[in-house]
PDB file of N, CA, C and O in Angstrom:
ATOM      1  N   UNK A   1      21.888 -17.980  -7.384  1.00  0.00           N
ATOM      2  CA  UNK A   1      21.105 -16.760  -7.238  1.00  0.00           C
ATOM      3  C   UNK A   1      21.108 -16.033  -8.584  1.00  0.00           C
ATOM      4  O   UNK A   1      22.148 -15.838  -9.213  1.00  0.00           O
ATOM      5  N   UNK A   2      19.964 -15.662  -8.977  1.00  0.00           N
ATOM      6  CA  UNK A   2      19.815 -15.003 -10.328  1.00  0.00           C
ATOM      7  C   UNK A   2      19.420 -13.556 -10.112  1.00  0.00           C
ATOM      8  O   UNK A   2      18.483 -13.272  -9.367  1.00  0.00           O
ATOM      9  N   UNK A   3      20.125 -12.639 -10.758  1.00  0.00           N
ATOM     10  CA  UNK A   3      19.831 -11.209 -10.695  1.00  0.00           C
ATOM     11  C   UNK A   3      18.607 -10.994 -11.609  1.00  0.00           C
ATOM     12  O   UNK A   3      18.647 -11.261 -12.810  1.00  0.00           O
ATOM     13  N   UNK A   4      17.523 -10.503 -10.992  1.00  0.00           N
ATOM     14  CA  UNK A   4      16.316 -10.225 -11.721  1.00  0.00           C
ATOM     15  C   UNK A   4      16.267  -8.810 -12.204  1.00  0.00           C
ATOM     16  O   UNK A   4      15.835  -8.572 -13.332  1.00  0.00           O
ATOM     17  N   UNK A   5      16.705  -7.816 -11.376  1.00  0.00           N
ATOM     18  CA  UNK A   5      16.606  -6.473 -11.732  1.00  0.00           C
ATOM     19  C   UNK A   5      17.621  -5.659 -10.879  1.00  0.00           C
ATOM     20  O   UNK A   5      17.860  -5.955  -9.708  1.00  0.00           O
ATOM     21  N   UNK A   6      18.196  -4.635 -11.520  1.00  0.00           N
ATOM     22  CA  UNK A   6      19.018  -3.654 -10.840  1.00  0.00           C
ATOM     23  C   UNK A   6      18.244  -2.355 -10.971  1.00  0.00           C
ATOM     24  O   UNK A   6      17.844  -1.968 -12.069  1.00  0.00           O
ATOM     25  N   UNK A   7      18.034  -1.682  -9.845  1.00  0.00           N
ATOM     26  CA  UNK A   7      17.251  -0.447  -9.817  1.00  0.00           C
ATOM     27  C   UNK A   7      18.224   0.747  -9.708  1.00  0.00           C
ATOM     28  O   UNK A   7      18.956   0.837  -8.722  1.00  0.00           O
ATOM     29  N   UNK A   8      18.248   1.648 -10.678  1.00  0.00           N
ATOM     30  CA  UNK A   8      19.150   2.704 -10.621  1.00  0.00           C
ATOM     31  C   UNK A   8      18.878   3.653  -9.469  1.00  0.00           C
ATOM     32  O   UNK A   8      17.731   4.007  -9.196  1.00  0.00           O
ATOM     33  N   UNK A   9      19.956   4.064  -8.792  1.00  0.00           N
ATOM     34  CA  UNK A   9      19.840   5.020  -7.731  1.00  0.00           C
ATOM     35  C   UNK A   9      21.157   5.763  -7.597  1.00  0.00           C
ATOM     36  O   UNK A   9      22.211   5.187  -7.865  1.00  0.00           O
ATOM     37  N   UNK A  10      21.128   7.002  -7.198  1.00  0.00           N
ATOM     38  CA  UNK A  10      22.332   7.788  -7.080  1.00  0.00           C
ATOM     39  C   UNK A  10      23.223   7.487  -5.888  1.00  0.00           C
ATOM     40  O   UNK A  10      24.418   7.781  -5.916  1.00  0.00           O
ATOM     41  N   UNK A  11      22.647   6.897  -4.827  1.00  0.00           N
ATOM     42  CA  UNK A  11      23.406   6.666  -3.630  1.00  0.00           C
ATOM     43  C   UNK A  11      23.670   5.171  -3.370  1.00  0.00           C
ATOM     44  O   UNK A  11      24.750   4.799  -2.911  1.00  0.00           O
ATOM     45  N   UNK A  12      22.659   4.307  -3.671  1.00  0.00           N
ATOM     46  CA  UNK A  12      22.746   2.898  -3.340  1.00  0.00           C
ATOM     47  C   UNK A  12      22.828   2.067  -4.590  1.00  0.00           C
ATOM     48  O   UNK A  12      22.426   2.469  -5.682  1.00  0.00           O
ATOM     49  N   UNK A  13      23.395   0.833  -4.367  1.00  0.00           N
ATOM     50  CA  UNK A  13      23.250  -0.222  -5.349  1.00  0.00           C
ATOM     51  C   UNK A  13      22.067  -1.062  -4.880  1.00  0.00           C
ATOM     52  O   UNK A  13      22.127  -1.709  -3.834  1.00  0.00           O
ATOM     53  N   UNK A  14      20.988  -1.043  -5.669  1.00  0.00           N
ATOM     54  CA  UNK A  14      19.817  -1.755  -5.331  1.00  0.00           C
ATOM     55  C   UNK A  14      19.561  -2.876  -6.351  1.00  0.00           C
ATOM     56  O   UNK A  14      19.434  -2.613  -7.547  1.00  0.00           O
ATOM     57  N   UNK A  15      19.486  -4.104  -5.879  1.00  0.00           N
ATOM     58  CA  UNK A  15      19.337  -5.276  -6.768  1.00  0.00           C
ATOM     59  C   UNK A  15      18.257  -6.200  -6.197  1.00  0.00           C
ATOM     60  O   UNK A  15      18.118  -6.357  -4.984  1.00  0.00           O
ATOM     61  N   UNK A  16      17.527  -6.782  -7.084  1.00  0.00           N
ATOM     62  CA  UNK A  16      16.580  -7.853  -6.758  1.00  0.00           C
ATOM     63  C   UNK A  16      17.040  -9.105  -7.381  1.00  0.00           C
ATOM     64  O   UNK A  16      17.225  -9.198  -8.594  1.00  0.00           O
ATOM     65  N   UNK A  17      17.230 -10.095  -6.524  1.00  0.00           N
ATOM     66  CA  UNK A  17      17.614 -11.458  -6.944  1.00  0.00           C
ATOM     67  C   UNK A  17      16.486 -12.416  -6.733  1.00  0.00           C
ATOM     68  O   UNK A  17      15.537 -12.125  -6.005  1.00  0.00           O
ATOM     69  N   UNK A  18      16.583 -13.579  -7.374  1.00  0.00           N
ATOM     70  CA  UNK A  18      15.613 -14.657  -7.087  1.00  0.00           C
ATOM     71  C   UNK A  18      16.415 -15.889  -6.748  1.00  0.00           C
ATOM     72  O   UNK A  18      17.375 -16.254  -7.425  1.00  0.00           O
ATOM     73  N   UNK A  19      15.977 -16.520  -5.659  1.00  0.00           N
ATOM     74  CA  UNK A  19      16.679 -17.778  -5.203  1.00  0.00           C
ATOM     75  C   UNK A  19      15.761 -18.627  -4.337  1.00  0.00           C
ATOM     76  O   UNK A  19      15.146 -18.109  -3.405  1.00  0.00           O
ATOM     77  N   UNK A  20      15.661 -19.847  -4.608  1.00  0.00           N
ATOM     78  CA  UNK A  20      14.835 -20.759  -3.750  1.00  0.00           C
ATOM     79  C   UNK A  20      13.450 -20.263  -3.472  1.00  0.00           C
ATOM     80  O   UNK A  20      13.010 -20.322  -2.324  1.00  0.00           O
ATOM     81  N   UNK A  21      12.747 -19.782  -4.446  1.00  0.00           N
ATOM     82  CA  UNK A  21      11.409 -19.315  -4.276  1.00  0.00           C
ATOM     83  C   UNK A  21      11.241 -18.027  -3.509  1.00  0.00           C
ATOM     84  O   UNK A  21      10.170 -17.730  -2.979  1.00  0.00           O
ATOM     85  N   UNK A  22      12.328 -17.259  -3.458  1.00  0.00           N
ATOM     86  CA  UNK A  22      12.276 -15.951  -2.749  1.00  0.00           C
ATOM     87  C   UNK A  22      12.918 -14.861  -3.667  1.00  0.00           C
ATOM     88  O   UNK A  22      13.814 -15.120  -4.471  1.00  0.00           O
ATOM     89  N   UNK A  23      12.393 -13.649  -3.483  1.00  0.00           N
ATOM     90  CA  UNK A  23      13.039 -12.474  -4.028  1.00  0.00           C
ATOM     91  C   UNK A  23      13.937 -11.970  -2.871  1.00  0.00           C
ATOM     92  O   UNK A  23      13.501 -11.915  -1.721  1.00  0.00           O
ATOM     93  N   UNK A  24      15.132 -11.623  -3.179  1.00  0.00           N
ATOM     94  CA  UNK A  24      16.093 -11.060  -2.216  1.00  0.00           C
ATOM     95  C   UNK A  24      16.373  -9.636  -2.694  1.00  0.00           C
ATOM     96  O   UNK A  24      16.986  -9.418  -3.738  1.00  0.00           O
ATOM     97  N   UNK A  25      15.911  -8.688  -1.909  1.00  0.00           N
ATOM     98  CA  UNK A  25      16.146  -7.258  -2.156  1.00  0.00           C
ATOM     99  C   UNK A  25      17.434  -6.891  -1.440  1.00  0.00           C
ATOM    100  O   UNK A  25      17.487  -6.935  -0.211  1.00  0.00           O
ATOM    101  N   UNK A  26      18.511  -6.516  -2.211  1.00  0.00           N
ATOM    102  CA  UNK A  26      19.755  -6.141  -1.614  1.00  0.00           C
ATOM    103  C   UNK A  26      20.001  -4.662  -1.841  1.00  0.00           C
ATOM    104  O   UNK A  26      19.916  -4.141  -2.953  1.00  0.00           O
ATOM    105  N   UNK A  27      20.316  -4.004  -0.709  1.00  0.00           N
ATOM    106  CA  UNK A  27      20.658  -2.590  -0.795  1.00  0.00           C
ATOM    107  C   UNK A  27      22.057  -2.429  -0.278  1.00  0.00           C
ATOM    108  O   UNK A  27      22.333  -2.802   0.862  1.00  0.00           O
ATOM    109  N   UNK A  28      22.963  -1.880  -1.081  1.00  0.00           N
ATOM    110  CA  UNK A  28      24.364  -1.793  -0.748  1.00  0.00           C
ATOM    111  C   UNK A  28      24.795  -0.344  -0.694  1.00  0.00           C
ATOM    112  O   UNK A  28      24.417   0.451  -1.555  1.00  0.00           O
ATOM    113  N   UNK A  29      25.554  -0.006   0.275  1.00  0.00           N
ATOM    114  CA  UNK A  29      26.192   1.300   0.423  1.00  0.00           C
ATOM    115  C   UNK A  29      27.638   1.081   0.877  1.00  0.00           C
ATOM    116  O   UNK A  29      27.885   0.703   2.022  1.00  0.00           O
ATOM    117  N   UNK A  30      28.552   1.314   0.006  1.00  0.00           N
ATOM    118  CA  UNK A  30      29.982   1.082   0.339  1.00  0.00           C
ATOM    119  C   UNK A  30      30.194  -0.403   0.735  1.00  0.00           C
ATOM    120  O   UNK A  30      29.845  -1.310  -0.021  1.00  0.00           O
ATOM    121  N   UNK A  31      30.762  -0.623   1.916  1.00  0.00           N
ATOM    122  CA  UNK A  31      31.121  -2.008   2.319  1.00  0.00           C
ATOM    123  C   UNK A  31      29.923  -2.666   3.096  1.00  0.00           C
ATOM    124  O   UNK A  31      30.047  -3.804   3.549  1.00  0.00           O
ATOM    125  N   UNK A  32      28.788  -1.964   3.243  1.00  0.00           N
ATOM    126  CA  UNK A  32      27.721  -2.531   4.027  1.00  0.00           C
ATOM    127  C   UNK A  32      26.528  -2.824   3.102  1.00  0.00           C
ATOM    128  O   UNK A  32      26.310  -2.168   2.084  1.00  0.00           O
ATOM    129  N   UNK A  33      25.755  -3.870   3.528  1.00  0.00           N
ATOM    130  CA  UNK A  33      24.670  -4.398   2.731  1.00  0.00           C
ATOM    131  C   UNK A  33      23.546  -4.767   3.613  1.00  0.00           C
ATOM    132  O   UNK A  33      23.729  -5.286   4.714  1.00  0.00           O
ATOM    133  N   UNK A  34      22.328  -4.486   3.104  1.00  0.00           N
ATOM    134  CA  UNK A  34      21.072  -4.928   3.847  1.00  0.00           C
ATOM    135  C   UNK A  34      20.347  -5.808   2.875  1.00  0.00           C
ATOM    136  O   UNK A  34      20.284  -5.504   1.684  1.00  0.00           O
ATOM    137  N   UNK A  35      19.790  -6.914   3.372  1.00  0.00           N
ATOM    138  CA  UNK A  35      19.028  -7.849   2.514  1.00  0.00           C
ATOM    139  C   UNK A  35      17.654  -8.082   3.132  1.00  0.00           C
ATOM    140  O   UNK A  35      17.491  -8.189   4.348  1.00  0.00           O
ATOM    141  N   UNK A  36      16.694  -8.153   2.249  1.00  0.00           N
ATOM    142  CA  UNK A  36      15.289  -8.466   2.680  1.00  0.00           C
ATOM    143  C   UNK A  36      14.792  -9.570   1.805  1.00  0.00           C
ATOM    144  O   UNK A  36      14.889  -9.485   0.581  1.00  0.00           O
ATOM    145  N   UNK A  37      14.264 -10.602   2.400  1.00  0.00           N
ATOM    146  CA  UNK A  37      13.763 -11.789   1.688  1.00  0.00           C
ATOM    147  C   UNK A  37      12.232 -11.806   1.673  1.00  0.00           C
ATOM    148  O   UNK A  37      11.582 -11.627   2.703  1.00  0.00           O
ATOM    149  N   UNK A  38      11.698 -12.017   0.528  1.00  0.00           N
ATOM    150  CA  UNK A  38      10.212 -12.107   0.359  1.00  0.00           C
ATOM    151  C   UNK A  38       9.837 -13.351  -0.464  1.00  0.00           C
ATOM    152  O   UNK A  38      10.485 -13.635  -1.472  1.00  0.00           O
ATOM    153  N   UNK A  39       8.867 -14.045  -0.074  1.00  0.00           N
ATOM    154  CA  UNK A  39       8.424 -15.172  -0.856  1.00  0.00           C
ATOM    155  C   UNK A  39       7.908 -14.680  -2.262  1.00  0.00           C
ATOM    156  O   UNK A  39       7.169 -13.699  -2.342  1.00  0.00           O
ATOM    157  N   UNK A  40       8.303 -15.360  -3.320  1.00  0.00           N
ATOM    158  CA  UNK A  40       7.853 -14.964  -4.646  1.00  0.00           C
ATOM    159  C   UNK A  40       6.311 -14.922  -4.693  1.00  0.00           C
ATOM    160  O   UNK A  40       5.752 -14.073  -5.388  1.00  0.00           O
ATOM    161  N   UNK A  41       5.632 -15.792  -3.990  1.00  0.00           N
ATOM    162  CA  UNK A  41       4.179 -15.823  -3.979  1.00  0.00           C
ATOM    163  C   UNK A  41       3.578 -14.618  -3.362  1.00  0.00           C
ATOM    164  O   UNK A  41       2.409 -14.337  -3.623  1.00  0.00           O
ATOM    165  N   UNK A  42       4.292 -13.880  -2.556  1.00  0.00           N
ATOM    166  CA  UNK A  42       3.841 -12.690  -1.884  1.00  0.00           C
ATOM    167  C   UNK A  42       3.933 -11.423  -2.710  1.00  0.00           C
ATOM    168  O   UNK A  42       3.398 -10.381  -2.330  1.00  0.00           O
ATOM    169  N   UNK A  43       4.613 -11.518  -3.838  1.00  0.00           N
ATOM    170  CA  UNK A  43       4.883 -10.342  -4.682  1.00  0.00           C
ATOM    171  C   UNK A  43       4.183 -10.649  -6.006  1.00  0.00           C
ATOM    172  O   UNK A  43       4.411 -11.684  -6.633  1.00  0.00           O
ATOM    173  N   UNK A  44       3.298  -9.685  -6.416  1.00  0.00           N
ATOM    174  CA  UNK A  44       2.608  -9.894  -7.695  1.00  0.00           C
ATOM    175  C   UNK A  44       3.525  -9.862  -8.831  1.00  0.00           C
ATOM    176  O   UNK A  44       3.452 -10.727  -9.703  1.00  0.00           O
ATOM    177  N   UNK A  45       4.418  -8.882  -8.879  1.00  0.00           N
ATOM    178  CA  UNK A  45       5.516  -8.811  -9.855  1.00  0.00           C
ATOM    179  C   UNK A  45       6.625  -7.908  -9.398  1.00  0.00           C
ATOM    180  O   UNK A  45       6.426  -7.093  -8.496  1.00  0.00           O
ATOM    181  N   UNK A  46       7.795  -8.030  -9.999  1.00  0.00           N
ATOM    182  CA  UNK A  46       8.933  -7.266  -9.580  1.00  0.00           C
ATOM    183  C   UNK A  46       8.749  -5.752  -9.601  1.00  0.00           C
ATOM    184  O   UNK A  46       9.280  -5.033  -8.754  1.00  0.00           O
ATOM    185  N   UNK A  47       7.982  -5.281 -10.591  1.00  0.00           N
ATOM    186  CA  UNK A  47       7.694  -3.833 -10.682  1.00  0.00           C
ATOM    187  C   UNK A  47       7.032  -3.315  -9.482  1.00  0.00           C
ATOM    188  O   UNK A  47       7.352  -2.226  -9.005  1.00  0.00           O
ATOM    189  N   UNK A  48       6.066  -4.102  -8.947  1.00  0.00           N
ATOM    190  CA  UNK A  48       5.399  -3.644  -7.713  1.00  0.00           C
ATOM    191  C   UNK A  48       6.408  -3.528  -6.571  1.00  0.00           C
ATOM    192  O   UNK A  48       6.346  -2.581  -5.786  1.00  0.00           O
ATOM    193  N   UNK A  49       7.330  -4.474  -6.472  1.00  0.00           N
ATOM    194  CA  UNK A  49       8.324  -4.453  -5.451  1.00  0.00           C
ATOM    195  C   UNK A  49       9.184  -3.183  -5.676  1.00  0.00           C
ATOM    196  O   UNK A  49       9.455  -2.468  -4.711  1.00  0.00           O
ATOM    197  N   UNK A  50       9.595  -2.899  -6.851  1.00  0.00           N
ATOM    198  CA  UNK A  50      10.424  -1.699  -7.169  1.00  0.00           C
ATOM    199  C   UNK A  50       9.676  -0.421  -6.743  1.00  0.00           C
ATOM    200  O   UNK A  50      10.281   0.482  -6.165  1.00  0.00           O
ATOM    201  N   UNK A  51       8.420  -0.345  -7.013  1.00  0.00           N
ATOM    202  CA  UNK A  51       7.656   0.900  -6.684  1.00  0.00           C
ATOM    203  C   UNK A  51       7.422   1.008  -5.167  1.00  0.00           C
ATOM    204  O   UNK A  51       7.144   2.099  -4.669  1.00  0.00           O
ATOM    205  N   UNK A  52       7.529  -0.085  -4.444  1.00  0.00           N
ATOM    206  CA  UNK A  52       7.391   0.001  -2.976  1.00  0.00           C
ATOM    207  C   UNK A  52       8.659   0.586  -2.336  1.00  0.00           C
ATOM    208  O   UNK A  52       8.615   1.048  -1.196  1.00  0.00           O
ATOM    209  N   UNK A  53       9.734   0.572  -3.028  1.00  0.00           N
ATOM    210  CA  UNK A  53      11.004   1.115  -2.503  1.00  0.00           C
ATOM    211  C   UNK A  53      10.986   2.640  -2.624  1.00  0.00           C
ATOM    212  O   UNK A  53      11.469   3.199  -3.608  1.00  0.00           O
ATOM    213  N   UNK A  54      10.432   3.292  -1.627  1.00  0.00           N
ATOM    214  CA  UNK A  54      10.245   4.740  -1.698  1.00  0.00           C
ATOM    215  C   UNK A  54      11.234   5.438  -0.822  1.00  0.00           C
ATOM    216  O   UNK A  54      12.071   4.807  -0.178  1.00  0.00           O
ATOM    217  N   UNK A  55      11.134   6.800  -0.795  1.00  0.00           N
ATOM    218  CA  UNK A  55      12.113   7.633   0.016  1.00  0.00           C
ATOM    219  C   UNK A  55      12.062   7.289   1.485  1.00  0.00           C
ATOM    220  O   UNK A  55      13.104   7.260   2.140  1.00  0.00           O
ATOM    221  N   UNK A  56      10.908   7.032   2.017  1.00  0.00           N
ATOM    222  CA  UNK A  56      10.757   6.640   3.438  1.00  0.00           C
ATOM    223  C   UNK A  56      11.526   5.400   3.747  1.00  0.00           C
ATOM    224  O   UNK A  56      12.272   5.344   4.725  1.00  0.00           O
ATOM    225  N   UNK A  57      11.351   4.406   2.924  1.00  0.00           N
ATOM    226  CA  UNK A  57      12.083   3.123   3.121  1.00  0.00           C
ATOM    227  C   UNK A  57      13.570   3.303   3.031  1.00  0.00           C
ATOM    228  O   UNK A  57      14.306   2.798   3.879  1.00  0.00           O
ATOM    229  N   UNK A  58      14.043   4.027   2.001  1.00  0.00           N
ATOM    230  CA  UNK A  58      15.467   4.245   1.818  1.00  0.00           C
ATOM    231  C   UNK A  58      16.037   5.129   2.923  1.00  0.00           C
ATOM    232  O   UNK A  58      17.209   4.983   3.271  1.00  0.00           O
ATOM    233  N   UNK A  59      15.248   6.038   3.482  1.00  0.00           N
ATOM    234  CA  UNK A  59      15.703   6.836   4.630  1.00  0.00           C
ATOM    235  C   UNK A  59      15.999   5.932   5.834  1.00  0.00           C
ATOM    236  O   UNK A  59      17.011   6.101   6.514  1.00  0.00           O
ATOM    237  N   UNK A  60      15.116   4.987   6.081  1.00  0.00           N
ATOM    238  CA  UNK A  60      15.287   4.027   7.131  1.00  0.00           C
ATOM    239  C   UNK A  60      16.529   3.152   6.895  1.00  0.00           C
ATOM    240  O   UNK A  60      17.274   2.829   7.821  1.00  0.00           O
ATOM    241  N   UNK A  61      16.712   2.798   5.671  1.00  0.00           N
ATOM    242  CA  UNK A  61      17.924   2.031   5.280  1.00  0.00           C
ATOM    243  C   UNK A  61      19.151   2.841   5.632  1.00  0.00           C
ATOM    244  O   UNK A  61      20.104   2.320   6.211  1.00  0.00           O
ATOM    245  N   UNK A  62      19.129   4.122   5.281  1.00  0.00           N
ATOM    246  CA  UNK A  62      20.285   4.956   5.548  1.00  0.00           C
ATOM    247  C   UNK A  62      20.631   5.055   7.034  1.00  0.00           C
ATOM    248  O   UNK A  62      21.801   5.035   7.414  1.00  0.00           O
ATOM    249  N   UNK A  63      19.589   5.162   7.867  1.00  0.00           N
ATOM    250  CA  UNK A  63      19.829   5.144   9.300  1.00  0.00           C
ATOM    251  C   UNK A  63      20.438   3.803   9.824  1.00  0.00           C
ATOM    252  O   UNK A  63      21.268   3.790  10.732  1.00  0.00           O
ATOM    253  N   UNK A  64      19.998   2.719   9.224  1.00  0.00           N
ATOM    254  CA  UNK A  64      20.619   1.393   9.597  1.00  0.00           C
ATOM    255  C   UNK A  64      22.035   1.328   9.094  1.00  0.00           C
ATOM    256  O   UNK A  64      22.895   0.777   9.782  1.00  0.00           O
ATOM    257  N   UNK A  65      22.328   1.881   7.894  1.00  0.00           N
ATOM    258  CA  UNK A  65      23.700   1.867   7.479  1.00  0.00           C
ATOM    259  C   UNK A  65      24.608   2.706   8.416  1.00  0.00           C
ATOM    260  O   UNK A  65      25.745   2.325   8.695  1.00  0.00           O
ATOM    261  N   UNK A  66      24.097   3.816   8.877  1.00  0.00           N
ATOM    262  CA  UNK A  66      24.851   4.624   9.821  1.00  0.00           C
ATOM    263  C   UNK A  66      25.095   3.829  11.091  1.00  0.00           C
ATOM    264  O   UNK A  66      26.211   3.828  11.609  1.00  0.00           O
ATOM    265  N   UNK A  67      24.097   3.168  11.594  1.00  0.00           N
ATOM    266  CA  UNK A  67      24.277   2.316  12.788  1.00  0.00           C
ATOM    267  C   UNK A  67      25.290   1.175  12.547  1.00  0.00           C
ATOM    268  O   UNK A  67      26.123   0.873  13.402  1.00  0.00           O
ATOM    269  N   UNK A  68      25.196   0.598  11.438  1.00  0.00           N
ATOM    270  CA  UNK A  68      26.096  -0.466  11.055  1.00  0.00           C
ATOM    271  C   UNK A  68      27.555   0.053  11.097  1.00  0.00           C
ATOM    272  O   UNK A  68      28.451  -0.575  11.663  1.00  0.00           O
ATOM    273  N   UNK A  69      27.740   1.223  10.471  1.00  0.00           N
ATOM    274  CA  UNK A  69      29.111   1.794  10.437  1.00  0.00           C
ATOM    275  C   UNK A  69      29.604   2.100  11.860  1.00  0.00           C
ATOM    276  O   UNK A  69      30.770   1.853  12.168  1.00  0.00           O
ATOM    277  N   UNK A  70      28.724   2.641  12.741  1.00  0.00           N
ATOM    278  CA  UNK A  70      29.089   2.903  14.074  1.00  0.00           C
ATOM    279  C   UNK A  70      29.469   1.654  14.838  1.00  0.00           C
ATOM    280  O   UNK A  70      30.437   1.636  15.598  1.00  0.00           O
ATOM    281  N   UNK A  71      28.664   0.575  14.615  1.00  0.00           N
ATOM    282  CA  UNK A  71      28.956  -0.734  15.236  1.00  0.00           C
ATOM    283  C   UNK A  71      30.353  -1.230  14.813  1.00  0.00           C
ATOM    284  O   UNK A  71      31.173  -1.665  15.621  1.00  0.00           O
ATOM    285  N   UNK A  72      30.564  -1.132  13.479  1.00  0.00           N
ATOM    286  CA  UNK A  72      31.804  -1.654  12.875  1.00  0.00           C
ATOM    287  C   UNK A  72      32.983  -0.813  13.416  1.00  0.00           C
ATOM    288  O   UNK A  72      34.027  -1.365  13.763  1.00  0.00           O
ATOM    289  N   UNK A  73      32.817   0.480  13.484  1.00  0.00           N
ATOM    290  CA  UNK A  73      33.913   1.327  14.018  1.00  0.00           C
ATOM    291  C   UNK A  73      34.274   0.959  15.419  1.00  0.00           C
ATOM    292  O   UNK A  73      35.456   0.905  15.757  1.00  0.00           O
ATOM    293  N   UNK A  74      33.307   0.706  16.238  1.00  0.00           N
ATOM    294  CA  UNK A  74      33.519   0.307  17.636  1.00  0.00           C
ATOM    295  C   UNK A  74      34.255  -1.096  17.702  1.00  0.00           C
ATOM    296  O   UNK A  74      35.171  -1.280  18.504  1.00  0.00           O
ATOM    297  N   UNK A  75      33.855  -1.993  16.900  1.00  0.00           N
ATOM    298  CA  UNK A  75      34.548  -3.296  16.877  1.00  0.00           C
ATOM    299  C   UNK A  75      36.016  -3.160  16.386  1.00  0.00           C
ATOM    300  O   UNK A  75      36.948  -3.730  16.954  1.00  0.00           O
ATOM    301  N   UNK A  76      36.159  -2.366  15.292  1.00  0.00           N
ATOM    302  CA  UNK A  76      37.454  -2.163  14.748  1.00  0.00           C
ATOM    303  C   UNK A  76      38.414  -1.504  15.780  1.00  0.00           C
ATOM    304  O   UNK A  76      39.595  -1.842  15.849  1.00  0.00           O
ATOM    305  N   UNK A  77      37.885  -0.585  16.551  1.00  0.00           N
ATOM    306  CA  UNK A  77      38.721   0.053  17.586  1.00  0.00           C
ATOM    307  C   UNK A  77      39.168  -0.948  18.639  1.00  0.00           C
ATOM    308  O   UNK A  77      40.238  -0.768  19.220  1.00  0.00           O
ATOM    309  N   UNK A  78      38.419  -1.962  18.901  1.00  0.00           N
ATOM    310  CA  UNK A  78      38.789  -2.959  19.871  1.00  0.00           C
ATOM    311  C   UNK A  78      39.916  -3.911  19.375  1.00  0.00           C
ATOM    312  O   UNK A  78      40.689  -4.440  20.174  1.00  0.00           O
ATOM    313  N   UNK A  79      39.982  -4.106  18.082  1.00  0.00           N
ATOM    314  CA  UNK A  79      40.980  -5.041  17.567  1.00  0.00           C
ATOM    315  C   UNK A  79      42.264  -4.279  17.067  1.00  0.00           C
ATOM    316  O   UNK A  79      43.242  -4.910  16.666  1.00  0.00           O
ATOM    317  N   UNK A  80      42.234  -3.004  17.100  1.00  0.00           N
ATOM    318  CA  UNK A  80      43.447  -2.221  16.689  1.00  0.00           C
ATOM    319  C   UNK A  80      43.987  -1.399  17.839  1.00  0.00           C
ATOM    320  O   UNK A  80      44.983  -0.693  17.679  1.00  0.00           O
TER     321      UNK A  80
END
């Protein structure tokens, strides 16, 4: 997997990788990560993908991160 671009952000680690004919958009917050796979043929260029990552998209990502943490907390409570 090749790192194509890292997008600066104050809250998230946002990276675009390329692997097996796909772009993989990874958004990381702490110990949690979300990945989105897109065919390279579906993206005109990486800059277009970067500009598509707007506040509305990142807000939805934040809500998923919160749900992920809640799910993990519930599982962790069962094993401890």
